[in-house]
N, C-alpha and C positions, 0 to 999 in steps of 0.2 A: 694301770697306767702302763702304756705300752713302751715296751722295750727300744722301739725305733724311734726316731727323731722325725715326730708327724708334720714338723715345718716344712721339711723336705720333700717334695712331690717326687714321683717317679714317671719316666717317661719309656714306654715300651715300644720298641720300633721292629718294624720286620717288613720286608718287600715281598717275601712270598706271599701268593694269593690264596693258600691252600686254606679253605674256612673251616676245615677240621681241625686245626692247629691247636689241640687241647692244653699244650704247654703254655701259650698265651693267657688262656683262661686261669690255668696255675697260678701264673705269677699275678694276673690280676686280684683273685682272692688273696693269695699272702700277703701281699702287700695291703690291699683294702682292707682286709681284716683287723689288721695292725692300726689301722688308721691314717694310713698314708694315702695323699690323693695321687690317683692313678690315672694317666694319660696314654692311650692305645694311639700309636701310630703304625696302623694297619689294619687290614680287613674293612676298609671303608664301606663297604657294601656287603650284605649277602652273610657275614658271620654271627654265629651264635655270641659270641664272646662280647659284642656290644650290647648285649640284653642283660649284661650283668649288673646288678647293683653295687658293684665295687667299682666301673667305670666312671670316672669323673668327667673325662672329655676324650671324645674320638678325632682323628686329623687324617686328612687323605695320606696315604704313605707314599713314598716314591716309586716309581714303575719298577717292575722287575728288569734287573739288567742296567739299573741306574747307575751313573756315574758317581763320583764322589762328590762332583760338584753339585750334581742335583741331589743328592742325600744331604750336603750342606744346606742347601737352599730351603729344603723342607723342615730340618731342625731348627734353622734360625727363625723360620716361620712360628713354629709351635713354641720355642723359647719365648717369643714375645709374646703370644697368647697365655703361657704359663706366667709370664712376668716374675720368677725368680730361680736361681740356680736349683737345677733338678737331677736326680741321678737317673743315669742314662743306662738301657738294659736293652741291648741287641739281642733278636732272638733267633735269628738265622746267621749262618756264616758269612753270607754277603754283608749283611750289615755289621757285623762284628768286624770284619777287615776294615771295612770303610770307617769305623768309629775310631780305631787303633790308629790308622793313617791320619784322621781329623781331629785325634786329641787336643792338640795346640789351639786349633782353630776354633773349637768347641769350648776350650777352659772357662770362658767368663759365663758360659750358660748350664753347663752340664760337668757332673762329678762322674769320672772314670777313673780305672785302676790304672796305676802308673807302672808301665811296662813299655818295653822297645816296640816304636809304632808298626814294625812288618811283622811281628812276633805272631799275631793271631794268622795272618796269611800264611807264614811261613808252617804253622801246626795244620792248618785246613789243607794247604797243599799235599796232595797225597804223594807226589814224587820226593819234596822236601821232609814229609815225616819219615819214609823210609831212612834216608841220609840221617835223621837226627835220632832214630832208633838205634841204628849202628854205631853212630857216636856216644850213646849212652848207654848201651848193652841193654836195651828193652828188646824181647823178642818180637819178630815183626814177620809176617808171612815173605818167603824170599820174592824177590820183586826184580824183573828185567825192564828196560826202557829200550824198545827198539829203535831204530833210526832210517827203517827202510821197510818196505812189505816183505822184503825176502828176510830182513832181521826178524820180523814179527813172526815169521813161519819158523825161523830158529829157535827163537826164545821159546815158541809152543813145544818144540823137542825136548828143549832141554829142561823146560819145567813138568814137561807130562801134561796128557790130557785126562780128565778135562783141567782146564785154567780158568783165572778170574780175569777179566781186563776192566780197568777202570781209565777215567779221564781224571787228569791229576787235579784240575780245577773245575770241579762239576758245576759251581754256580755260573760258569760263562756259558754252557751249554744253552744252544738256540731252543727257544720253546718250538714246539711242533714239530722238530726236526726229526723225529724218532729216535733220536740218540740218547741211551740211558746212560746215568753216570756209572753203573755197574752191570755186568752181565758174566754168564757163564759161556766159553766158548769150548766146543769139542772138536774142532778141526783146526789143524793149522790154516787152512783157506780162511775160515772166518777170521783168525787174527791178521790174515794178510787185507782184507776186506776192510776191516774196521780202522787200521792203519792208514788206508786210504782215505778215510774221512776226518783226518787230525785237524786240517787246516777249518773246517766246519765248526769241529769242536772247540776249537780256542786254545787248546791245551795239548800238552804231550799223553800218547797212551802208554799206560802201563800195564804190563801182564804178570801176573802173581801167582804163586803156588795155591792150589787149592785146598781150603781146610775144609773137611766135611762137616755138617750140621749134625747135631745129635742131642739125646738128652744132656742137661745139664752141661752144654757145650757154650753157651753164649751169655756172656758176664759184661757189665758195665760199672763204670765208677763216675760219681758224680762228686764234685768238691768245689770249695772256695779258697783259693790260695789269697790270704790278706795279705797287707802292705809289708808284714815282714817274711812272706814265702810260705809261712805255716798254712798247712791244708788244715780248713776248717769245715764244720759242718760235713753234710753229703754221707757216702759210704758205699759199698759194694752191694750190686744187686744182680740177681740171676733172673735172666728171662726164661720163663715158664712157657708163654706163648707168644708166638709174633703173627702179626699180620702184615704181607701175606705169609702163611705159614710156611717155617724153617728159615726164612731170612730176613724178615721186614722189622718193622719198627715195633717196639716192646707194647704188645696187647694185654697182656699180665706178669707182672713182674714181681718179685720178694727180694726184701732187703735180707741178705745172707752174707754175713760177715765173712771175709776171703782175705786171710795178712797177706798172702802173695799178690794179689792185685792190688791192695791199697799200697804195698811196698812200691810194686812198679811205677803206680800214679805219683807217687810222692818223689821218686827217683826222678823220673821225668821233668813233672814240673819244676824242682829243685835245680837241675840242669840247665832247664832253659830260663829260669828267672822268672817263668809266668806269674801274672798276677790277674785275680778274677775269678769268675766263675767258669769251670770247664766240663765236658762230659767226655768222657773214654769208653770206646767200644773193644772188649776183648772177645777172642775165642780160644777154648781150648783146645789144643791140638791132640793128636792120637797118642803122643807119648806123656800128654799130661801138662805138658807147660803152657801157660797163657800168653797169646800172641795180641798184640796192639794192632787192632784194625782200623781205628779212626780216632782222630783228636778233634772234637767241637769246642771250639773256643767260646762258648756260650752255654747259657743252661740248656739241658737236655728236656725234651717234652714231659717225661715223666719225673721230672725233679722232686715233685710233691711226695714221691715215695720215701725219701728220705727226711721225714718231719721227726725231729727227735723228741726227746720227754720235755724239753723247754719251747715247744713249738718252733724251733728254729730249721729252717732250709737254706740252700745256697742263695737264695734271692732274697732272703731276709738277711744274712750274713754279710752280702754285698752292701746292702742300703746301711747296716750299721758300721761296718768298716769305713765307707765313705764319707760318713757323717761322723766320724770320729768317737763312735760309741764301742762300746767294748763286746766283743763277740762271747756270747758265753756258750760254755763247753756243756751241752746237755747230754743225756743219756742215749744211746743208740736203742733205737726201737728193732732189733732185729726181729724177723718174722711178719714184719708189716708187709703188707700188698698194696699194690695199686693195678686197677682194673681200667680199661678203656673200652665204655660200654658199645660202642658201634662195631668195635674189632672182636669183642669177646662177650657176646651179648648172654650166653650160657653161664660166664663166671660170674657177670655182673647180676644174674638174678639170684644165684646162688644166696643162701641165707646162714651157709656157712663160713664160719670166721678162718681164713688160710693161716692164721698163725695168731700167737700171743699178741702181738701188736697192732690187730684189726686192720682193717681195709678203706682205701679210699678209691672213691669212683673219678674217672676223668671229668665226667659233664655233671653228674648229678649232685646236688650239698642241699641240704634241709635249708640253708639260711639263703641260697642263690638257685631258685629253681628254674627260672627262666632260660637261662643257657642250654640247661639240658632238654626243656621240651621244645626250643627252636632248633638244638642240633637234631632230634630224631626227626621233626619235618622236613628238615633239610635232606637228611641220609637217606629218606623214604623217596623224594626225589630225585636223588644220584643213583641210588639202587635201581629205581624201576627208569630211568634214562638207559643206565647201562645195560638192562636186561632187554629193551627194545632193542637197542642197537644189535646185540647179538642174535637176538630173534628175526627181525627184519631180513628178509633174504635180500641179496645184491641186487641191485636197480629197482627196488619198489618206491613207490611212491608216497610210502605212508610218513609223514611229517615227522622230523627229529622231535625229540623233547625240548621241551622249554629250558635253557641255559640257567644255572644256578648262578646268579651274580656273585663275581669276583672268585668263581671256582676254577679249578682244573682237575682233570681227571687224574687219580692218584696212578703211578707208574707201579710196576711190579718189581722190587729190587730181589736182588740175586744173592748169591752166597757170597761173605767175607763183607758184607755192607748191609746196613740198614735204612730203610726209606727216608725216616727223617726222625729227629730226637726230640 
């Protein structure tokens, strides 16, 4: 018998069109295996996720950059099709922010954590996060907010080079404009030039102290803060391999207990009164302390790493808590690993166990093979298209590769930031 209330469906929401978002598939499988009816409001075309045997229904998502009203309209249409209240699980920052602000309007159709409407936006905004960390004494890279091109150059002098530039609200960046959410700057002139594009970016520019990458420097914490504020499920993870290497999303991660990281996570969520699933990114500085880089108010893509001895993860904990069921305390499975096959193929092919907790792959599963097959077919097209673009001489008339439905070319994240959680 399932621990979860299988009478209550789940609706997964995402506006990001990345067809390789393995976190969506993880949520589908986690809930579907427990007998929950899962509806996906994302990846309306081109995604391997829709091939999962555990997807009950797919629905056209709001467009990227959708307004709150547009998201509300879509969710109301989905609610009418589902026919009964459902647990709503946003899977990107834009939808997490919208869900928080729309909680009252969605109340009769969806179950959501009870917390201040603007809190998700507050922690996802990188400028506000710096203030939050200072207020609750959580280490954060030194951050300056210039108010002019000259101020940007002066900030570069004060912080030292290289430095990290971030837009405070990356979900507002225009598609195709060439602006990246995060990048490393090597000159004061680059800082001045980037500041000049602030109006285009839609949010303020932050300049931040550079924390170098290195072995055992990148850590993350996934958790679920229940209705009483207690952090349940989840755990601390160490990023062994990133894609792109050195600063990207987690391609290979290990469940590695680290009391200092957990203490920082609990201090921060407790001070904020945060409720719900969260994903925090840390980098250990050269002096040994951990600095918070990002607060993602939704499940991170590798959340299935933290599946404990009772089969509990943060998504299942959310469903249990919102449906009034007890959240069991399972035993942590330290040493468990998580591998994203398309970003770490050699690690995925290895037959060696990386620790006593075993290993989970992001795409392949013996009970749900179709998404993995579809991913490799789509990935081959994506890689071949990228290679053709690089190898074709400028001005050549060679036809462009056929586009992948719903896909967007992944950007290369840089230091102090990961591409996607």
